[in-house]
Structure formats: structure tokens, C-alpha cells
C-alpha angles and dihedrals in degrees: 000000000000090000090055092049090048090049095055092040091056096040091050092050092048089052092052091049091050090054092053094043098085092053092048091047094051092050093049094046091052091054093044090054092047091049092049092052094045097042096095090055098049118111114246114232116231116200119199093214110017115195135200104235126193116204121191123202094058095173094062129087092230090061090051091050092052091047091054093047093050092044093052089052090057101261127130114241129205121187133204136187137166120278093257089066099048083127095066111150090213092075086075092061115115086226092067117082096185135359123211137182128212135180118282106265095223089057101036112012095173091049090051092049093047092046092055092045091053091052092047092052099041096047098037091238115199099191136011114210110189115217089189132194112224090261095047098050094087094043089052087057092049092052092051097088090046093054100034096084087061105036145348116282110206097209142094125270116260097257093051092047090055091052095047095044093051112086091205098048090043092061091044092050093048092053090048088056091052094254129134117263136163121254111270136184127196110234122202100157137028090239091068089064096039091052095044114117101233093167092061094043097051092201131112120228143202123215116224131181111236088208108071114260117176092205107038090046087074092057109107098175109152123221137256110039134146114276094012092142095091091045092053095045091052092058117095094244115154144135087270096043109050126197133187126225102212128189112255107236120193121220142076116328120222135181126208141188123200129181107205135185124189091346095308122115110236099172130016138174134173131192138173108259118252134197109287088358097265101128123067132181124166115251124186106227113166094185092058093043091052091049092052092043092054092047099049094041093050091053095037091229127190118190140046120314132181131189139191112212138186115210114200125213091263090059098253116140124217123192110225096175141006125201116193093212145066117306122218088235084083084085087080087074091065092122101032114115093197101064096096094052091046089059101036107035132067114251096250087190090298118147118252120256129240131186111296119260086244092055112118124217111269128229139157110253095209090054089050092049088055090050089051089069089063096056110121105167143040091248090055091049092052091049091051093048091048090053092051097045096042095046140048135233111259095219104038118081122163096227092049107031103151098083089060089061099036099047094053101034103029111024099038094034093054092047089053091049090051090053090045092057090051094040085232121165127229134192102217143332115257106199089177094060092030098234147093111258106231134178105262090007130136 
């Protein structure tokens, strides 16, 4: 029965994509023709110290955005992904000099390390900037000492990555630095939760897997509740698979990205969180900035760090998650000329950069088209139209239009066809990450 449902789900989605394809193709062709005509009149960028830059995570929009920003600053960009995503639509970007694939690190760590080393050597790479998936963040730390004799690796050491990527140790570390943090308990067996005295504690809690899980991470079930025993026992909690029971804090949720070097913030953005994290609009929040500044300076961090925060009504900020990697909110820098220098140059007492005042909120049009089908009132329609007209698509850019076509009608389409042949189910399409979200998937 599930196979039949998956079959019709995939066929229906492929049909919808085929209906949109002609419109997408016409738009892209128009811009390709315009770019061809105007090419002789475009000003050539001269960079004082051009670098060869290797970006991982080539299937994701955030990797494309960084590639474009570095390319426009006069640098040469190389992109890499795992073999599964050889079909990445971003390889067709005019910002990408070469595109490579390597083994998935969780399946073949040595193959992944050697693959990156071969690229670094063959292309004379000056700096590797990991645009890691949640699974790859730790492996990108492990490969750092292997690559460092040949180039700079803009990422945290393995031990720091483990601390930051662990929701329990993050809260513990924050409290040790004198910062606010929610209560958190390390969970290694269901009995710890079932024996916990919730009546004495008076708080509500969320359960989160410390190991990344693209499906269970969406579960916002609050503890305690009557009859929760079966729910707890069905979760894969064990001494090998740790979870954290984190205090549920009410307030406004925010997400941030910061690029830091030697404990100094070089680039920072902050946005209110959105469902599935596919809408970003810069918000100036001094309390969150000060929290992040204190945290990265105290630990003297160098790399890319992202946080999810809850800010309560009294202004206090609580970190609910830290990701030691690039955040998709980096798309808000799509028109900022200073991004490359923020990554590549020492601070030299220069202020950090934030998205320009002219930067529009970013979204993914194909996600928004799907949301359009759920509109049930005139107010919802107006809100949707305001979002589309006030913002900009995170993938489409007029001077580099091909990825807009190839991500949606090559990358995603081929992934759907692969699942169709296997009658394999999927939960949702993530155009932002460039993948099908699957139970037990990457």
C-alpha cells in the first residue's frame, strides 16, 4: 500500500514540475540572451589577491550563494558534493569553475578525505570552506589536519565541533561562560524520562536527538503528557543514540549565521525563524548579537557558526541549538559586495558586515508555489502576494540564471525519478537543500 501511495505521490509531483518547466525555461532563456548581448560591456573584476576556493555542500543553495559572492569578488570557485548528488544544478552556475564528487563521509570516511585532498592538490586550492550537511560537519573537522599542510581550512577542530553540535554540551558550555541557556538533561535511556519528576520541576520539555535526524527534528511534542510511556519507548533512545531533554521556552524564535575569525565576528545575520526555515529577512537584534559575540570571543572561534534562539518577553535569549556550519540565512547577502573579504581577510579592527538595507527577504519560489495551493482566504492570498513581491528567490539571479532551471528540473527531477524506479517514499522536497527528505535519509 505504501509503495502505491509513493508511486502516485512521485508521479503527481513530476507532472506538476513538467507543467511549470516551459515557464521556467522561457525566463531562463530570456536572461541568457540578455547576458550574451551585454557580456562585452560588462566590467571585468580585478582582484588584488585572487584565491582558489573549494566549497563543499554543492547541492545546497547556501553553497551556490557563497560561490557567487566569491566569484563576483574575482576569486576562482570549485565545488564538491557526494556521489549521490552528481546531478547538482549548481554545477551549471557561471560562478563554478569545476564541480567534483567524492564518497559520502559517513559511508567511506577515508575515501572522502582522500577525495578532498586530491582536489586540493590538483587545483592548487588556497582555502577550503565547508558548507557542511549536518552529518558532514564532524568529518570536515576530521579532514582539517589532513588538508591544513596544503591550504587553509575554515572550520572548527573536531573537539569543538562535537561540543557545538551537541545540544546538551552547548547549553552546558553557555552556562559556563555566564550566558543564558535552557535547562537540559542528557538522555541515554527511556527510563530516565519515565522516572523524571515533572511535577516537582514545573517545566515542559522537548526531546531532541543529538544525532541529526531530518524527520524527528520536526517533532515538537511537549513533555509531560498523559500516556507518554508508549511515545517514549518508541523513540530510538539508547546508550549509543543519545538524546537531550531540553526545557521548552516560550517566545519568539530566531536563527542566526555568523562568520568568525579569531573570536571576532566578521559577518552576521539574524532572522525570525519560519516553518521549514525557507524564509529569511534581516532583523536587528542587539541582545542576540551580544550573546553570540560573547560566546565566540570567549572560545576564540574561527569558522562558521549558526544558532537557533528563543527570545522571551523580558528580552532574555536562550540558545536551543547550535550548528557549526553555514546557515541558509547567508542567502540574505546575495547583493553584498563585502562577503568575500569578510571570509578571507583578518578583521584589522574593521566592523562586521550585515545584509544591506536594500537586501530583500529571500524565499524559494517553488516552495511558495506549493504553499499557494493551501491558500483558503483573501487575507492569505494578500499575505502570499506581499511575500512574493517584497522578496526575492534565493536561487534565481539574472546574471546567473541556469541554476534556477537546473535545480528544479534536473536535480530534483532526477532524484524523484530515482525514487520512482525504487518505489521509495519521501516526506517532502527541500529545494533549499536540494534533496528529498526521506526517513533515515541524509
